[in-house]
C-alpha positions in Angstrom: 0.0 0.0 0.0 2.9 2.4 0.7 4.2 2.0 -2.8 0.7 2.7 -4.2 0.5 5.9 -2.1 4.0 6.9 -3.3 2.9 6.3 -6.9 -0.1 8.5 -6.5 2.0 11.2 -4.8 4.5 11.3 -7.7 1.7 11.2 -10.2 -0.2 14.1 -8.6 3.1 16.1 -8.4 3.8 15.4 -12.0 0.3 16.5 -13.0 0.6 19.7 -10.8 4.0 20.7 -12.3 3.7 19.4 -15.9 0.1 18.7 -16.7 -2.0 15.7 -17.9 0.1 14.6 -20.9 3.3 14.2 -18.8 1.2 12.6 -16.0 -0.2 10.0 -18.4 3.3 9.2 -19.7 4.6 8.9 -16.2 1.9 6.4 -15.2 2.3 4.4 -18.4 6.0 4.1 -18.0 5.8 3.2 -14.3 3.3 0.4 -14.8 5.1 -0.9 -17.9 8.4 -1.0 -16.0 6.8 -3.1 -13.2 5.4 -5.7 -15.6 8.5 -5.7 -17.9 10.5 -6.6 -14.8 8.2 -9.5 -14.2 8.5 -10.7 -17.8 4.8 -10.3 -18.6 5.2 -8.9 -22.2 1.5 -9.4 -23.1 0.5 -7.1 -20.3 3.1 -4.6 -21.3 1.8 -4.5 -24.9 -1.8 -4.1 -23.6 -0.8 -1.2 -21.4 1.0 0.5 -24.2 -2.1 0.3 -26.4 -4.5 1.5 -23.7 -2.4 4.2 -22.1 -1.7 5.7 -25.5 -5.3 7.0 -25.3 -5.4 10.0 -23.0 -8.9 10.5 -21.6 -9.3 14.3 -21.7 -13.1 14.2 -21.1 -12.6 11.8 -18.2 -9.8 13.7 -16.6 -11.2 17.2 -17.1 -14.9 16.3 -16.7 -15.2 18.6 -13.6 -14.4 21.6 -15.8 -17.6 21.2 -17.9 -19.8 19.8 -15.1 -22.2 22.7 -14.4 -24.9 20.6 -12.5 -25.8 22.8 -9.5 -25.7 21.4 -6.0 -28.9 23.2 -4.8 -29.7 25.0 -1.6 -31.1 22.8 1.2 -33.5 25.1 3.0 -33.8 22.8 6.0 -30.0 22.7 6.5 -29.9 26.5 6.3 -32.8 26.9 8.8 -31.0 24.6 11.2 -27.8 26.5 10.9 -29.6 29.8 11.5 -31.2 28.4 14.7 -27.8 27.3 15.9 -26.4 30.9 15.5 -22.8 29.8 14.6 -21.3 31.0 11.3 -20.3 28.0 9.3 -17.4 27.7 6.7 -16.8 24.9 4.3 -13.2 24.7 3.0 -12.8 22.7 -0.2 -9.1 21.7 -0.4 -7.0 19.7 -2.9 -5.5 16.5 -1.6 -2.1 17.1 0.1 1.1 15.3 0.6 3.4 15.7 3.6 4.8 19.2 4.2 2.7 21.2 1.8 3.3 24.9 2.7 0.0 26.0 1.1 -2.0 23.5 3.1 -0.1 24.5 6.3 -1.3 28.1 5.7 -4.8 27.0 5.0 -5.0 25.0 8.2 -3.4 27.8 10.2 -6.2 30.2 9.2 -8.8 27.5 9.8 -7.6 27.0 13.3 -7.4 30.7 14.0 -10.9 31.3 12.7 -12.2 28.4 14.8 -10.7 30.2 17.8 -12.7 33.3 16.8 -16.0 31.5 16.8 -16.5 30.5 13.2 -17.0 26.7 12.8 -14.9 25.2 10.0 -15.4 22.0 8.0 -12.7 20.7 5.7 -13.7 18.7 2.6 -11.0 17.1 0.4 -11.8 17.3 -3.3 -11.2 14.0 -5.3 -9.1 12.3 -2.6 -7.2 9.1 -3.4 -5.3 8.5 -0.2 -8.1 8.4 2.4 -10.7 5.7 2.5 -12.5 7.1 5.5 -12.8 10.4 7.4 -10.7 8.7 10.2 -7.9 8.1 7.7 -7.9 11.8 6.8 -7.9 12.9 10.5 -5.1 10.5 11.3 -3.0 12.0 8.4 -3.7 15.5 9.4 -2.8 14.8 13.1 0.4 13.2 12.0 1.6 15.8 9.5 -0.2 19.1 10.0 -0.9 21.3 12.9 -4.6 22.0 13.2 -4.5 23.5 16.7 -8.3 23.6 17.3 -9.8 20.1 17.6 -13.3 21.4 16.9 -12.5 21.6 13.2 -14.2 18.8 11.2 -12.6 17.0 8.3 -14.2 14.9 5.6 -12.4 12.8 3.0 -14.8 13.7 0.2 -17.5 16.2 -0.7 -20.2 13.6 -1.0 -21.9 14.6 2.3 -21.2 18.3 2.2 -23.7 20.5 4.1 -24.9 24.0 4.1 -22.5 26.7 5.2 -22.7 30.5 5.4 -19.5 30.7 3.4 -17.7 28.1 1.2 -14.1 28.6 0.4 -12.2 27.4 -2.7 -8.5 27.0 -2.1 -7.1 26.0 -5.5 -8.1 26.2 -9.1 -9.5 22.6 -9.1 -11.6 23.2 -6.1 -13.1 26.4 -7.6 -15.0 24.3 -10.2 -16.7 22.4 -7.4 -17.5 25.7 -5.5 -19.0 27.2 -8.7 -21.6 24.4 -8.6 -22.3 24.5 -4.9 -25.4 26.6 -4.2 -25.9 25.4 -0.6 -24.2 28.5 0.8 -24.6 32.3 1.0 -21.1 33.5 0.1 -18.3 32.0 -2.0 -14.7 32.9 -1.2 -11.5 32.1 -3.0 -8.4 31.7 -0.7 -5.7 32.5 -3.3 -2.0 32.0 -2.3 -0.5 32.1 -5.8 -1.3 32.9 -9.4 -1.8 29.2 -10.2 -2.2 29.5 -14.0 1.6 30.3 -14.0 2.2 26.7 -12.8 1.5 25.6 -16.4 2.7 26.5 -19.9 0.4 28.8 -21.8 -2.3 26.5 -23.1 -5.4 24.7 -22.0 -4.4 24.1 -18.4 -3.2 27.7 -17.9 -6.6 28.9 -19.2 -8.6 26.4 -17.2 -6.9 27.6 -14.1 -7.2 31.3 -15.1 -10.9 31.0 -15.8 -11.6 30.4 -12.1 -10.9 34.0 -11.4 -14.0 34.9 -13.4 -16.4 32.9 -11.3 -17.4 35.9 -9.1 -16.0 34.6 -5.8 -14.7 37.0 -3.1 -10.9 36.8 -3.2 -8.8 36.5 0.0 -5.3 36.7 -1.2 -1.8 36.1 0.2 -0.3 39.6 -0.1 -0.8 42.7 -2.0 0.5 41.6 -5.5 -2.3 39.0 -5.8 -4.9 41.4 -4.4 -4.1 44.0 -7.0 -3.6 41.5 -9.9 -7.0 39.7 -9.4 -8.8 43.0 -8.9 -7.3 44.8 -11.8 -7.2 42.0 -14.4 -10.3 39.9 -13.4 -12.4 42.5 -11.6 -12.6 40.3 -8.5 -13.6 41.7 -5.1 -10.3 41.2 -3.2 -9.0 41.6 0.3 -5.6 40.4 1.4 -3.6 39.2 4.4 0.1 39.7 5.0 2.7 37.1 5.7 4.0 36.4 9.2 5.8 33.7 11.0 5.5 31.4 14.0 7.2 33.3 16.7 7.5 30.2 18.8 9.8 28.6 16.2 11.6 31.4 14.3 13.8 33.2 16.8 17.1 35.0 16.3 20.1 32.7 16.1 23.8 33.4 16.2 26.3 32.2 13.6 28.9 30.0 15.3 31.8 30.3 12.8 33.2 32.6 10.2 32.9 30.2 7.2 31.2 31.8 4.2 28.0 29.8 3.7 24.9 30.1 1.5 21.5 28.4 1.8 19.4 27.7 -1.2 15.7 26.9 -1.0 16.0 24.0 -3.5 12.7 22.8 -5.0 13.5 21.3 -8.4 10.0 19.8 -8.5 8.5 23.3 -8.2 9.3 25.2 -11.3 8.5 28.6 -9.8 11.5 28.2 -7.4 13.8 28.4 -10.5 16.2 25.7 -9.3 18.1 25.6 -12.6 18.8 29.3 -12.6 19.9 29.2 -9.0 22.2 26.2 -9.6 23.8 27.9 -12.6 24.4 31.0 -10.4 25.9 29.0 -7.6 28.3 27.2 -10.0 29.5 30.5 -11.3 29.8 31.9 -7.8 31.8 28.9 -6.8 34.3 29.5 -9.5 35.1 32.9 -7.9 34.7 31.7 -4.3 35.7 28.0 -4.3 35.8 28.0 -0.5 32.1 28.8 -0.1 29.8 26.2 1.5 26.3 25.7 0.1 23.4 24.1 1.8 20.5 22.8 -0.3 17.2 22.2 1.6 13.6 21.8 0.6 14.0 18.7 -1.5 16.4 15.8 -2.0 18.8 16.9 -4.8 21.0 13.8 -4.8 20.0 12.9 -8.3 21.4 16.2 -9.6 25.0 16.7 -10.6 26.2 19.5 -8.4 29.9 20.2 -9.3 31.1 21.5 -5.9 31.0 20.4 -2.3 27.6 21.0 -0.7 25.2 19.7 1.9 22.1 18.1 0.6 19.8 18.6 3.7 16.6 17.6 1.9 13.3 18.1 3.7 13.8 19.4 7.2 11.4 19.9 10.1 10.3 23.4 10.9 12.2 23.2 14.1 15.5 22.5 12.3 15.2 25.5 10.0 15.8 28.6 12.2 19.3 27.5 13.3 20.2 26.4 9.8 19.2 29.9 8.4 21.3 31.6 11.2 24.4 29.6 10.2 24.3 31.0 6.7 25.5 34.4 5.6 22.8 34.6 2.9 19.7 32.5 2.2 18.6 32.5 -1.4 14.9 32.1 -2.1 13.8 32.3 -5.8 10.2 33.2 -6.4 8.9 33.7 -10.0 5.3 33.9 -8.9 4.0 35.0 -5.5 6.5 35.4 -2.7 7.3 32.5 -0.5 6.8 32.6 3.3 10.5 31.9 3.7 11.9 35.4 3.5 10.3 36.7 6.6 11.1 33.5 8.4 14.8 33.9 7.4 14.8 37.5 8.6 13.3 36.4 12.0 16.0 33.8 12.3 18.7 36.6 12.1 19.9 35.8 8.6 20.0 37.7 5.3 17.6 36.8 2.5 18.3 37.2 -1.2 15.1 37.2 -3.3 14.3 37.9 -6.9 13.1 41.3 -8.0 9.6 42.0 -9.3 6.1 43.2 -8.2 5.3 39.6 -7.1 8.0 40.1 -4.3 8.5 43.8 -3.7 5.3 44.3 -1.8 7.4 42.8 1.1 11.1 42.6 -0.1 13.2 45.7 -0.7 16.8 46.9 -0.7 16.6 47.9 2.9 15.7 44.4 4.3 17.1 42.0 1.7 19.4 41.4 -1.3 17.3 41.9 -4.3 18.7 39.7 -7.1 17.9 39.6 -10.9 16.5 36.6 -12.7 19.7 35.7 -14.7 22.4 33.5 -13.2 25.3 35.7 -14.0 23.7 38.7 -12.4 22.7 36.6 -9.3 26.3 35.3 -8.9 27.7 38.9 -9.2 25.3 40.2 -6.7 26.0 37.4 -4.2 29.7 37.8 -4.7 29.6 41.5 -4.0 27.5 41.0 -0.9 29.8 38.3 0.5 32.8 40.7 0.1 31.1 43.4 2.2 30.5 42.2 5.8 29.2 45.6 6.9 26.5 45.5 4.2 25.4 42.0 5.3 25.3 43.1 8.9 23.2 46.1 8.1 20.7 43.9 6.2 20.7 41.3 9.0 19.8 43.9 11.6 17.2 45.6 9.3 15.6 42.3 8.3 15.3 41.2 11.9 13.8 44.5 13.0 11.4 44.3 10.1 10.3 40.8 10.9 9.9 41.5 14.7 7.8 44.6 13.9 5.6 42.8 11.4 2.0 41.7 12.0 1.4 38.3 13.7 -0.7 35.5 12.3 -3.3 36.4 14.9 -3.5 39.9 13.5 -3.9 38.6 10.0 -6.6 36.1 11.1 -8.5 39.0 12.6 -8.5 40.6 9.1 -9.7 37.4 7.4 -12.4 36.9 10.1 -13.6 40.4 9.3 -13.6 39.9 5.5 -15.6 36.7 5.9 -18.3 38.2 8.1 -18.6 41.4 6.0 -18.8 39.3 2.8 -21.6 37.0 4.2 -23.5 40.0 5.5 -23.3 41.8 2.1 -24.4 38.7 0.2 -27.3 38.0 2.6 -28.5 41.6 2.0 -28.6 40.9 -1.8 -30.6 37.7 -1.5 
């Protein structure tokens, strides 16, 4: 069963990063390799014939499914009697350590603390046979701090809620059909069409911003982009960090050391550009140490000494950041949560330039790097030759992080957005 789960995890990641065609090829090749190893050539030939037919209508049927899920008046009346505001969260299935899901669950817990009752529904789950399976997985790998939150492994038994929240482009198609609610919200953490090449999948994801949902966005770039380009009603929350985990550390040696947030499976983290830049930097500073963390990079040729730290626990990260002179975080779409966490750990962040990042990152609190590897290497080399410059950025970044809003403050904003949205939509009904 563990191998099956791993296969599904790899398949879903391939689909997320590269689309349906690459996913189908991945599955075909995986199954063929298993049966080829067993010498079952007839099965291999059959798989080759069947898997050559990619089922677009079957795979994307949810896009054209416009059958409404109607209002259940009795459920609404019961909810009104109870007097508690109810929220349904429709989420994509998650693996272990998904930053986007961590943020969703963080806000769910904080909203539960504020008196809104939250129910999680996983859309098109493959890993969980029962609600108990899902709860066990969440308890083992995610921190839902309020145990009043309910979790369901499918949307089959979804009930009325005052607000229903889409959390990814796939889930928005379900929420479009769901009429058993007063308000529809879209919790947007990145511009997801950019996860795909320009084509059908880009456009299918982009179309969800025209569904008329109320947007709650991660940061100002998305708020402005969705409002200006898609005429969405948008509110936003800012990024923060867990103050119980990310605390100022002290570097224990004088070795020049860089950290790279290495996610080769996530194209928006620009691993290839970053690695080219580090190779060039290493030619000028052969003594520099580089730490890769975020993913296992052992199957990549990296032509200099380095530490492949892979996936680390949250508790391990602050000290690692503090031991590095610079932490490089590439972001070609919306900003990562890492920069403010790096600052809070008393290290210096280097992040790519652009409106997707500069709503939080600037020359006073970070090294703003270009998008080309030569320019990145030059900028990092100059910074490493100027200890006073790095010290100034370290102090400014730490002060910026410590003065920044808390997650509790941001949850207060989201709480207000939700109540105001429901009230406004009720008045229109």
